[in-house]
C-alpha positions in Angstrom: -29.9 22.9 -1.4 -29.9 20.0 1.1 -33.3 18.7 1.5 -34.1 16.8 4.9 -37.1 15.7 6.8 -37.3 16.4 10.6 -39.3 14.8 13.4 -39.0 14.4 17.3 -39.6 11.2 19.3 -41.7 11.4 22.5 -38.5 11.0 24.5 -36.8 14.0 22.8 -34.8 12.6 20.5 -34.6 14.9 17.4 -34.3 13.0 14.1 -33.3 14.1 10.8 -33.5 12.4 7.4 -31.5 13.2 4.3 -32.8 11.2 1.5 -30.0 10.7 -1.3 -30.5 7.5 -3.5 -27.8 8.2 -5.6 -25.3 6.3 -3.2 -25.9 2.6 -2.2 -24.6 3.6 1.5 -26.3 5.0 4.5 -24.9 7.3 7.4 -26.0 7.3 10.7 -24.9 10.3 12.9 -25.4 10.6 16.5 -24.4 13.9 18.1 -24.6 14.6 21.9 -25.1 18.0 23.1 -22.1 17.6 25.5 -18.4 19.1 25.1 -15.3 19.8 27.3 -17.2 22.9 28.4 -19.9 20.9 30.1 -17.2 19.3 32.8 -16.7 20.0 36.2 -13.5 22.0 36.5 -12.0 19.6 38.7 -13.0 16.6 36.6 -12.0 17.6 33.0 -11.4 15.6 29.9 -14.6 13.2 30.5 -16.1 14.2 27.3 -13.3 13.1 25.4 -12.8 10.0 27.6 -16.3 9.1 26.7 -15.7 9.3 23.1 -13.3 6.2 23.7 -15.5 4.7 26.2 -18.4 4.5 23.9 -16.7 1.9 22.0 -15.8 -0.2 24.8 -19.2 -2.2 24.7 -22.7 -1.5 25.7 -25.1 -3.6 28.0 -26.4 -6.2 25.3 -23.3 -5.7 22.8 -19.9 -6.6 24.3 -18.1 -5.2 21.2 -19.3 -2.2 19.2 -16.8 -2.5 16.1 -17.2 -6.4 15.3 -21.0 -6.6 14.2 -20.6 -3.0 12.4 -17.7 -4.3 10.4 -19.5 -7.6 9.7 -22.4 -5.4 8.1 -19.9 -3.8 5.7 -19.6 -0.5 7.9 -16.9 1.8 9.6 -17.1 4.3 12.3 -15.4 7.2 13.8 -16.0 10.0 16.5 -14.7 13.3 17.7 -15.1 15.6 20.7 -14.9 19.3 20.7 -15.2 21.7 23.5 -18.9 22.0 22.4 -20.3 18.8 21.4 -19.3 15.0 20.8 -20.1 13.2 17.4 -20.5 9.7 16.7 -20.9 8.6 13.0 -20.8 5.3 11.1 -21.4 4.6 7.3 -22.8 1.1 5.9 -24.3 -0.3 3.2 -28.0 0.9 3.3 -29.8 -2.3 3.2 -27.8 -3.2 6.7 -28.9 0.2 8.3 -30.6 -1.4 11.0 -27.3 -2.8 12.6 -26.4 1.0 12.8 -29.6 1.5 14.8 -29.3 -1.6 17.0 -25.4 -0.4 18.0 -26.2 3.1 18.5 -29.3 2.7 20.6 -27.8 0.3 22.7 -25.1 2.4 23.7 -27.4 5.3 24.3 -29.6 3.0 26.4 -26.7 2.0 28.6 -22.8 1.7 28.5 -21.4 -1.7 30.1 -19.5 0.4 32.6 -17.1 -2.3 33.4 -13.9 -1.5 35.6 -11.8 -3.3 32.9 -13.4 -1.1 30.2 -12.4 2.2 32.1 -8.8 1.0 32.7 -8.4 0.0 29.2 -9.7 3.4 27.7 -8.2 5.3 30.6 -4.6 4.1 29.7 -5.3 4.9 25.9 -6.4 8.6 26.9 -3.6 9.0 29.3 -1.1 7.8 26.8 -2.7 10.4 24.1 -2.3 13.0 26.8 1.3 12.3 27.3 2.4 11.8 23.6 0.6 15.0 22.1 0.7 17.3 25.0 3.5 16.7 27.6 6.2 15.0 25.4 5.7 16.7 22.0 7.3 19.9 21.3 4.9 22.8 21.6 2.4 20.4 23.1 1.4 22.6 26.2 1.3 25.8 24.0 -2.5 25.8 23.8 -3.1 24.8 27.6 -1.3 28.1 28.2 -3.0 30.2 25.9 -6.4 29.2 26.8 -5.5 29.8 30.3 -4.2 33.2 29.4 -7.3 34.1 27.3 -10.0 32.9 29.4 -10.5 33.5 33.1 -14.2 32.4 33.4 -15.7 30.3 30.8 -14.8 26.6 30.5 -12.9 27.2 27.1 -10.2 27.9 29.4 -9.3 23.9 29.0 -8.4 21.6 26.3 -10.7 19.0 25.2 -8.3 16.3 26.3 -8.6 17.8 30.0 -6.8 20.5 31.9 -4.6 17.9 33.9 -3.9 14.5 33.5 -4.7 13.6 36.9 -8.3 14.1 36.2 -8.4 11.2 34.2 -6.1 9.2 36.1 -8.4 9.8 39.4 -11.6 9.1 37.5 -13.9 6.8 39.2 -16.6 4.3 37.8 -19.1 6.5 39.7 -17.7 9.6 38.3 -18.2 8.1 34.8 -21.6 6.6 35.5 -22.9 10.0 36.8 -21.6 12.0 33.6 -23.1 9.5 31.5 -26.7 9.6 32.9 -26.3 13.3 32.9 -25.6 13.8 29.3 -26.0 10.8 27.1 -29.8 10.4 26.9 -32.4 11.0 23.9 -33.4 14.7 25.0 -29.7 15.5 24.8 -29.0 14.1 21.5 -29.7 14.5 17.6 -29.8 11.8 15.4 -29.0 12.3 11.7 -29.9 9.5 9.2 -28.4 10.2 5.5 -28.0 8.4 2.1 -30.2 5.5 0.4 -33.1 5.7 2.9 -36.7 6.9 3.2 -38.1 8.9 5.9 -41.0 6.6 6.6 -38.2 3.9 7.0 -36.0 5.9 9.4 -39.2 6.7 11.4 -39.9 3.2 11.9 -36.3 2.2 12.8 -36.2 5.3 15.3 -39.4 4.5 17.1 -38.2 0.7 17.2 -34.8 1.2 18.6 -34.6 4.6 20.1 -38.1 5.3 21.0 -38.2 2.8 24.1 -35.0 4.4 25.6 -36.3 6.6 28.7 -36.2 10.3 27.9 -33.8 11.4 30.9 -33.4 14.6 32.3 -32.8 17.4 29.7 -29.4 18.9 30.7 -29.8 22.6 31.6 -26.6 24.3 30.6 -25.7 27.4 32.6 -22.0 28.2 31.9 -20.2 31.4 33.2 -19.9 34.0 30.6 -16.3 35.3 29.9 -16.3 38.9 31.0 -15.1 41.6 28.5 -11.1 41.7 28.4 -10.1 45.0 29.4 -6.5 44.9 29.1 -3.7 43.3 27.1 -2.0 40.2 28.5 1.2 38.6 27.8 3.2 35.4 28.7 6.7 34.5 28.0 7.9 31.0 28.2 11.1 29.1 27.5 11.0 25.5 26.4 13.0 22.8 24.7 11.7 23.3 21.1 13.5 23.9 17.8 12.2 27.3 16.9 10.6 30.5 18.4 6.9 30.6 18.4 4.5 33.5 18.5 0.9 32.9 19.3 -1.7 35.8 19.6 -5.4 35.6 20.4 -8.4 37.9 20.6 -11.9 37.2 21.7 -14.5 37.2 19.0 -18.4 37.1 18.8 -20.3 33.7 19.2 -21.2 31.4 16.4 -24.5 32.9 15.3 -23.6 36.6 15.9 -22.6 38.6 12.7 -19.4 39.3 14.3 -18.5 35.7 13.7 -19.0 35.6 10.0 -16.9 39.0 9.7 -14.2 37.4 11.7 -14.2 34.4 9.7 -13.6 36.2 6.4 -10.8 38.4 8.3 -9.2 35.2 9.0 -9.0 34.3 5.3 -7.7 37.7 4.4 -4.9 37.7 6.9 -4.0 34.0 6.8 -6.1 31.8 4.2 -3.3 30.1 2.4 -0.2 31.3 0.2 -1.9 34.1 -1.4 -3.1 35.7 2.1 -1.6 39.1 3.3 0.3 37.8 6.2 1.8 34.8 4.3 2.8 37.2 1.4 4.1 40.0 3.7 5.8 38.1 6.5 6.7 34.6 5.5 7.5 35.3 1.6 8.6 38.9 1.5 10.1 39.7 5.0 10.8 36.1 5.8 10.3 36.5 9.4 8.2 33.3 9.8 8.5 29.8 8.3 5.0 29.0 8.8 2.0 31.5 9.8 -1.7 30.8 10.3 -4.4 32.8 11.1 -7.8 30.9 12.2 -10.5 30.9 14.9 -11.8 28.1 16.5 -15.6 27.8 15.3 -16.8 27.6 18.8 -20.4 28.1 19.6 -20.0 30.7 22.6 -17.8 33.6 22.2 -14.6 32.4 21.0 -10.9 33.2 19.9 -9.2 34.3 16.6 -5.9 33.3 16.7 -2.6 34.1 14.7 0.1 31.4 15.0 3.4 31.2 13.5 7.0 29.6 13.9 9.7 32.2 13.5 12.8 32.0 11.1 15.7 31.0 13.2 17.6 34.5 14.2 14.5 36.5 14.0 13.7 38.4 17.1 10.2 37.5 18.7 9.5 41.3 19.4 10.5 42.2 15.9 8.0 39.4 14.3 5.2 40.7 16.9 5.5 44.1 15.7 5.2 43.0 12.1 2.1 41.0 12.8 0.7 44.3 14.3 1.6 46.2 11.4 -0.5 43.9 9.1 -3.5 44.3 11.8 -3.3 47.9 11.6 -3.6 47.9 7.8 -6.9 46.0 8.0 -8.4 48.5 10.7 -7.0 51.4 8.8 -8.0 50.9 5.1 -11.1 49.7 3.3 -10.5 46.2 1.6 -11.0 46.4 -1.9 -13.9 44.7 -3.4 -12.0 42.2 -5.7 -10.1 40.9 -2.6 -13.4 40.6 -0.3 -14.9 38.7 -3.2 -12.1 36.2 -3.7 -12.4 35.3 0.1 -16.2 35.0 -0.3 -15.6 32.8 -3.1 -13.4 30.8 -1.4 -15.7 30.5 1.6 -18.4 29.2 -0.8 -16.2 26.8 -2.4 -15.4 25.3 1.3 -18.9 25.1 2.1 -19.8 23.4 -1.2 -16.9 21.0 -0.9 -17.7 20.1 2.7 -21.4 19.1 1.6 -20.3 16.9 -1.2 -19.9 13.5 0.7 -23.3 12.4 2.3 -21.1 11.9 5.6 -20.4 15.2 5.8 -24.1 16.4 4.9 -25.2 14.3 7.8 -22.5 15.8 10.1 -23.3 19.3 9.0 -27.2 18.9 9.5 -26.6 17.6 13.0 -24.2 20.8 13.8 -26.7 23.2 12.4 -29.7 21.3 14.4 -27.5 21.7 17.5 -27.3 25.6 16.8 -31.1 25.8 16.6 -31.8 25.6 13.1 -30.9 22.6 10.6 -31.9 25.0 7.6 -29.1 27.4 8.3 -27.0 24.7 6.2 -28.9 26.1 3.1 -28.9 29.6 4.0 -25.7 30.5 5.9 -23.7 31.5 2.8 -26.3 34.6 2.6 -24.8 35.9 5.8 -21.1 35.8 4.2 -22.5 37.4 1.2 -23.9 40.3 3.0 -20.5 41.4 4.7 -19.2 44.5 3.5 -15.8 46.2 3.2 -16.9 48.6 6.0 -18.0 45.7 8.2 -14.5 44.2 7.8 -12.8 47.4 8.8 -15.2 47.9 11.8 -15.0 44.7 13.3 -11.2 44.5 12.8 -11.0 47.6 15.1 -13.0 46.0 17.7 -11.2 42.5 17.5 -7.7 43.8 17.5 -8.1 46.4 20.1 -4.8 45.9 22.1 -6.9 45.4 25.3 -8.6 42.7 23.8 -5.4 40.7 23.0 -3.4 37.9 24.4 0.3 37.3 23.4 2.4 34.4 24.1 6.1 34.1 23.4 7.2 30.7 23.1 11.0 30.9 23.1 13.5 27.9 22.0 16.2 27.1 24.6 18.7 26.7 21.7 
């Protein structure tokens, strides 16, 4: 059970405090309710660009890292299609340094042309290195475009096209900042060797004076139900043929999400999973094979992705995957196999909550979903899933009309 206190400042900033005096450290986590899905389709990659820009100096602090390092702290950040998260940890007695730094960049970034140029270059290099020049780098660009026709999950967090970041102007960047990076669109979690009263005082002092800003009203186009199988066949300069298949699944808080999560474990969760045993070990069709989903807030994708053993035919490998999917649709999973994946899920959740940094991040994520206490009760949703649920939802997900298949062939 993770205990926390919650309050909201007058400017709309939601603050959660998790007291843990077993550590000398404190974590300050600021989550902004903005991800790649909130971008203009003609100006993508901005949420990720901001992850870099937010370290480029704010209005009163030219260098974010240096004061934090002097205070014995370290920091990092990540962006997804749904959110942007900044976090730092430092000795608890120096926690005010983190409040000063985080509040100043929420108040206003420095927005210098130099900072934009530096970070633009970094992001463009990252785009080229990981997505253009790397084998299989464009695979998920192609799959997202295939699977999504309407919802902005159809582009990657890095952006849809390199030119969008190359052409970003200082005015574009300022407009994006003022739209999304304000107290009413943020969640502050402070965890570790702190008290709620202390955090309340520091929050009022450092974040309280920041103007509320306009609350961003999200109004994204819903992805229509897929009504026919989709297929793409590409050839590229890669070492091995790859097979990727995806299916649409329910949104993060719907029952189907939890069922799909367990299905991914049954099919592809490690060396004892069904597909690994049957298709990697026994039939030796794949050199690697994974089944997972993206954990997205809106309706997302369940994916099966594998590299083939040289000489294996893609069509044969695809057929073998479909046979495994047929089994989970036709036959009830036995109780011991279901309990095994539930136990694994429980241990993953428990392990994630071991560090104070992870607890802070989880609280922010659950608050974003609408209820921080889900952190303490979500396991019950997994425990309630039955073998019948697995079979019934497998039939819905793995319906051929809901499938997207990408054959990624090696030239060699």
